[in-house]
N, C-alpha and C positions, 0 to 999 in steps of 0.2 A: 193244835191248829197249825196248816201249811202256808208258806208265804207264796201268795198267787196261785194256791192250790188249783190245778186243771185249767188254768188261762192259757188261751192259745194267742198265736202271734201274726196270723194272716192278716195282711193290711186289705181292707175292702175299699174299692173307689166308690166315693160319694160325689155325685154330681148335682148341681143346682137346678133348681125348676125351671129357670129360663132356657137352659141347656137343653133340658129334656123337652119342653114344648116346642122348641124350634127344630130339633133334630131328629127326635125319636119319631115324629109323624111319619117319617119316610119307613118306618119298620112296623107300622100297623098298630102304633098305639092309640088307645081311646083317650081323648082329652075331655075333662069334664070340668065346666066352670062352677065355681061356688062363690059364696059371698067374700071369700078372702083373696080370691085370685084363681089360678089355675092348679087344679089338681090333677095328677097324672096317675093313671092305672094301665100298666101295659098288659096287652093280650099276649104278646109272645116273648118279652124280655123278663117277665117276672118281677115287676117292680113294686115294692112294698112302700107305702106312704105313712110316715109316722109324724104326728103333730100333737101340741098340746100347750100347757101352762103349769109351771111349776111355782108354788109359794113358799118362800123361804128357801131357795135353792142353796146348797152348799158347793161353792166353786161354780164355774161357768160351763159344765159339760154333763151329759148323760152317757153312760157306758151301756153298749148292748154287746154281750158276749156269748159265744157258743163254741161248738166244735169248729176249730179253724176260722172263727169269726171273732174280730174284735172291731168295733165302731165307736167312734166318739161323735155325739151330736152337740153341736154349739147352742147354749142357752142365751137368748138375747137379753138385754138388760132389764126389760119388762117382765121376765121369767117365761116368755113364750119360746118354743122351739118347732122347727119343721124340717124334714129331711126325707129324701127317697132312698130307699135301700134294695140292693141286689142280691136277695138272700133265698134259701131253700125253705120250704116247710120243716119246721122244728121248734122246739123249746129253746128258749133263750133266758139268760138273766139280764134285767134291766136294772142298772145300778145309778144312784145319786147320792154322792158322797160315800159314806159306809153303808147307806141303807140299800137293800136289793130286794127284788121280786121276780119270781118267774113269769114269763110271758110266753105265749104261743103265736108265732107269726107265719104266714103264708103270703105267696106272692099275690098281688092284687088286694090285699089288706089295705085299708084306708083307715087307720086307727087314730083316734083322738084320746090322749091321756092327760088327765089332769091330777095333780096330787099336792099335798102340803108335808114337807119334809118333817114337820114337827109331831105330824100323825101319819107317818107314811103309810102302814098297811091298812089302817082304817079310812084314810081319806082317797086313796087312789081309786080312780074310776076310769072306764073305757067306753067310748062311744064310736059308732061307725061300723064299717065293715070288718068283722073279726071280733067285735066286742063281747059278744055272747060268750065265745070260748074263753075270753081273758077274764071276763067277769066272774065266770066259774072259778077260774084259778084263784081269783082274790077271794072268793066266798069259801073255798076248799081251805085255802092258807088260814083264815080267819076262825073256821070251824075247826080246824085241827089245833089252833092256838088256845082256843076256848075250851076244848076236849084233850087237853094234853095227855099224852100216854105216860104213864109212870113206868119208865124204862127200867130201872132197878127192881121194882116189884115183878114186873114180867118176866125178866130173865132170873129171877130167883126161883122161879116155879120149877116144879119137877117136870119131866117130858109130858106126861098126860094132861097135867093142867096148863102147861105153856101151848100144847098144840090146840087145846080148848080155845084158848084166850086169842091166840093169832087168827084162828078161823072166825072167830067172833070179830075181831078187827077188820078181816077181809070181808066179811059179809057187811058190815057197817058201811065200809068204803064203797061197796056196790050199791047199796041203798041210797047213799048219799048222792052219787052220780045220776041215780035213776030219778031224782026229783027235778033234774034240769032237762026239759024237752027241747029247748031251744038250741042247745049246742049241736054242732054238725056231727053227722054219723062217723066220718072219719077221725075227728077227734075224740069222740066217744070211744071209739076202738082203741086208740091210743091210751087213753086214760085207763081203760080196762086192763090192758096190757101192763100199764106201769103199776097198778094195783097187785097183778100177779107178781111181777118182780119184787115189789116190796115185801110180798109175803115171803118170797124166797130169802131176801135179805134177812130177815128173821131168823130163819133156818141156818143160815151161814153163821151168822153172828153168835148163835146160841153157845156154842163150846166155850167161846173166850169170855163173853158176858157172863154166863152163868157162873164160871169160875171165879171171876172178879167180883160179882156182886153177892154170890151166896156163899162166897169163901171156901168152896169145895169143887172138886172136878165133877163134871157134868156126867150122868148116866142116861143112856138112851138105847133104843133098840136099832138093830139093823136097818130098818126101814126108813128111820128118821130122815137121814141125808139123802136117801134116793132120789127125790126131786131135784136136787142140786147136780146129780150125776146124769140126769136125763137132758140137760140143756147144753147148748153149745156156747163156749166162751169165746168165739171167734166171729161172732156177727157184727159185721161193720156198719149196717144199717141201724140196727138197735142201739149200737154202741153209740153212734153219733145222736140219736133220738132220745134215749131214756137215761136220765142221771140214775136211775135206780139199776138199770142193767149195767151202766158204766161202773158203779160201785161194785156189783156182784163180780165184774170181770177184774177190777184191780183187787178187790178182796181175795179172789180164788188164786190169783198168781202171786200175792203177797204171802198167802197161807203156804203156798208151794216153796217159797223161797225161805220162810221162816222153819218149816218143818222137814224139809227135804235133806236126806242124808246124801244125795247125789244131784245137786243142782243141775248140772250139765245134762245129765240123763232125763230128769224129769222136764227140761225145758227142750227137748229135742224137737218134738212136734211143734212147739210154739215158733220156733225158728224157722220151720217150713211155711208158717202161715204167711198169707199174701198181705194181710192188712198192716201197713205202715203205721196207721193211726194208733192202733192198739199197742204196736210194739214201741212206738217212739212214747205213749202216754206210760207204758210199764218202765219204761227207763227213767222218765221224770220222777214217777211215784217210788219207783225202786231205789233211787238215790236217797230217799228218806229213810232207807232201812240201812244205809251205812252210817255208822255211829262209832263214835270213839270207844274202842275196847271191844267192838264186836269181833269175835273170832272169825265169823263167817265173810267179813268184809270182802276179802280177796276173792273168795268163790262168788259172791254176789256180784262184784265189780266184773270180774271176767265174764259172766253170764251176760249181764245186761250191755256191755260194750258191744258184743256181737249180735244183739237184736237191732240197732238202730243204725239206720244209713245217715243220720243227721249229725255232721260233724261238730256242730256247737253244743248239742247235748252231750255227745262223747267227750269233748273237751272239759265241759262243766263236770261231767262224773268223773273224769280223771284228775281234774284239779281238787276235787273234794277227797277222793281216794288218797291222793298225795298229802293233803292236810292231815286227814286221819291216821295215816301212817305214823304220824309223830306224836300221836296222843294215846300211847299204851299205858297201862298201869305202871306206875314207877317212875315214868318220864317227867321230866321237869314242866310244871303248868305254863301256858302262856301268860302274860303278866296283863294287868289294866292299872293305869295310873291316873291319879286325880280326878276320879269320878265323884261327882256333886253327891254330898251326903245330905240326906233331908234334915239330919239334926245339926247341919252347920259344917262349914269347911270342905275338904274332899277326902277321899280315902283312895288308897291304892292296895293291891293285893299284898305287897310287901309289908304292909303295915300289920296286916293280919298273922303274920307268921308266928308260930309258936303254938297255935292251935289248928285244929281241923277246920276247914271252911266249906260249908254246904252253901252252895250258890243255885238261887232260883232266878233262871231268865225268864222275864214276863213282859207283859204290856196290859195297859188298862182296857184294851179293845179285845183281848183274847179270854174268850168264854172260859175254855178249859183251865186257863190260868187261874182265873178267879174261882172256880170250883175247887182247887186245890188249897185255897187260903185256909178255910177252917182246919183242914188236916195239919197244914203246915204251922198254925199257931198252937194246935195241940203238941206236935212234936217239940216246937219251940220251948213250950211250957215244961214238958217233961225232961228237956235236956238242957235247961237253961243255966244249971251250975256246973255243966260238964265241960270238958276240954274242946268245945266247939264254938265257932261262930256262925250265925244264921244271916245269910246276905241276900236280899233280893233285889235284883238289877234289872230296871225298867229299860226296854228298848222302844219306848215311845218316841215319835219325832217331836223334837223340841217346838216347832212351829206348825204342828199338824192343826187342821181345821177344827177337829173335835177331839181327838184324843192327842193330847201333848202334854208339855210340862206342868201346865196348870192342873190338867186333869189328873196327872200322876200325884201331885200334893194333895189335891182334893180326896183322892181315892185312900190315899194313906190314912188320913183323919177319918173318912167315911167308915173304911174297914177295921180301923184301929190296929193298923199294921205294925208289927214289932220287928225287932231284930234290925241289922243294918239295911236302910234304905237307900239305894244308889241309883243315879240316872246315868245311863250309859252315853258317851260322847257323841255317838253318830248312829245310834239306832242299829238297824242290820248291819250297817257297814262299819261299826266300831271294830277297831282292830281286834279286840278280845272275842267278839262274837264271831268273826270271821276265822280266827285262829282256830277256835273250836269246831268249826264247820256247822254252824248252828244256822239252819234254814227253817226250822219249825219250832214252835213253843207251845207250852212249857218245855224247857230243858232245866234239867238239874245236874249240877256237877258237885264232886266231892274232892277236896284237895288236902294232903296230909300238912302236919305243922312244918315240915321243910319245904313247903312249896311244890310237892310232887303230887301227880295225879293218882288219886284212888279211883275215881270213875269219872269219865268223861260223859257218861249217860247213866247217872245214878236214879235209883228208883225214886218215884214220886212220893209226896208225903202220905198220900192215900195208900200207898202200897205197903202191906206188912213186910215186904222185903227190905224197907229202908231200916226198920227198927232192928231186924235181924243183922243187917250190915253194920249199923252203929254198935251192936253188941259185939260182933265180932272183932271190933276194933277196940274193945275193952272199955266203952263208955259205962 
């Protein structure tokens, strides 16, 4: 799971209703009076009105984010909110606290939203112009939540059974959308296109997921991947509109970075592409592929810096590359000092010298981290009397609104966590985390008895490669 994964930073100008009602009339704005005052819907300027009420709000803002859009709407003391947005037709994420949902917004929408954060997905409702499309998105989410796909079972299937299953899923998704006659034609077309991209995602992920879940290499015919070769990975408009297509594009070029024997050559056509959005996003996501001990770091770095014209991105990438250059196998590990130990007192890395140290960097809000816990407990039990310490280091924010120091202590009890449980001093900005260039979790590290790096990006507990690594060290 990545920090700020895919968040954009463009600031959108938000103006008050009074300003719109007295100034935009000069530009052909339709002004409609309602019980609460003045609602503004623009015929020319493309204004979207968002209002509503939140029960049990976490914090005092709502966030609406999309490609190149990041908007904060203030929540009043009574839980109400109202704002006008100058945005294009697209899917967006609406977040309150750590809860989020997908919405679809268009210019001239006048959308009223109500929700209770304690029952976020079930309680959220939409009324007004644009409500039909958004209530469909809510129903679709709840439908998928009730009918969760068994991802491990699906990707364990052989080629024939797998194709039959994903075609069944695709057909079911079509049938679900056809039940909703009230959604707009344009929105229906977008949803169908999104379903098609989701189908392609299954194909793209099959080789890696099958090997992971079935514990054996995938076997498939020449035509299996053909649909992926027939689409363009440089479509700006679809990239902005569809999270599914965006995922396909990122996945495609990440596969190139991982598998290529000549990254410079394989990225030649991409460098010629005019889309700065896709290029910059690839630089952001590609930076996560830079990790301690990765022998391709230099080649990946040199390729990525040539893609972007964003000096801030390039500087961030360069800083990470420089940090990782100090983390090769055999180098002295960065230290952590006086981290709070759940069992009392504090612990420093120097206290653990004399044994190998396997460190799990995690947080209570991180789903993939929590999914590793059963595997970690199994490995800990198997090697409990060996020459190794198992350390779990939480990077939760100490005073976070929901996931915090108290939540950390509660989860240790709830999950019966064993090993050495530590709380990092400053979350993502702790010196140790930054020294290892950690910008996504879970991350696992292995340090030898002398305090030197064995691996700055060790296998996860669920990966059989971890046991192979331990055995190679003589455990």
